[in-house]
N, C-alpha and C positions, 0 to 999 in steps of 0.2 A: 503492500498498501503507499501510497504517495501521500508523505506527510503535509504537504503544503496544499494539496489538493481534497476537499472536504468530497467524502465519499456517501453513496448513497447505500443504507445500511438492511438486508432485507433478513431478517429473523424465518426460517427456514424447522427449524423446534427449541422448543425451550418447554424446559420443567423444573422447575423449582432455582435453585441455583445452579443447573448445567442450560447451557442456549448454545447455541448452531450459527449464527450468522454468514450470509454473502453480501459481499459488494462484489454487484454485477456488474459491472466499468471495468472494474481488472478483475475476477475473476477468484479474487482472494478469502479463505473462508476464516470464521473466526471461533473458536469455540473457545466458551467463557465456565471453567469452573469454580466458582465460586469468584476466592478474587486473583484467579488465575486467567493469563487466554496465551491463546494458542494459536499463532497465525499459521496460515498451509493452506495447500490447494486440495482438491480436487481427487489426486491420484493420491497424497496421504492421509484423505479423509476414507478412504477405501480400505488404505490396507492395515489402516486403525481401527477400523469398525471390524476387518475380519479377526484381526488378534485378538479383540474388547471376545469377540462372539466366543472365539476359540475358547480363552479363558473359560466363559461364563458355561461351558461346555464342562470343561476339564474340573471345574469346582461343584460341579454336578456331578457328573461321575462319581469323585471323591467322598461327596455329601453321601451318595446310595451306594458308596464302599465301605461306609464307615465300620469297625470291627463292632461297635458299641450292637449291633445288627447279627454277628454272626462271630464269634473268634480264632472262625478259620479266615474269616473273609482277607483277602487280598488286597493291598491299598497299588490304586490306580497309577498307571505308568504313566507321568509324563515326557511328554517327547520334547523335543527340539521345535520350533516353528520356522526357526529361519533357514 
């Protein structure tokens, strides 16, 4: 984003302290998490979304394989995603 230019910001999604904003003129995406802001592009947002979804699935698998349900249950193996 050019700091000298006033950018039009369009909110793409928002939930509490989390928001994704687009500047249609320059294509920059801004991800706001509370007081933290990340400026990125579409491809990086797509990759971040994929990584977060993968982490969500892994957490669910770990939760379902909890030893509390079965003393012989094996822990899910975490794999590298890079």
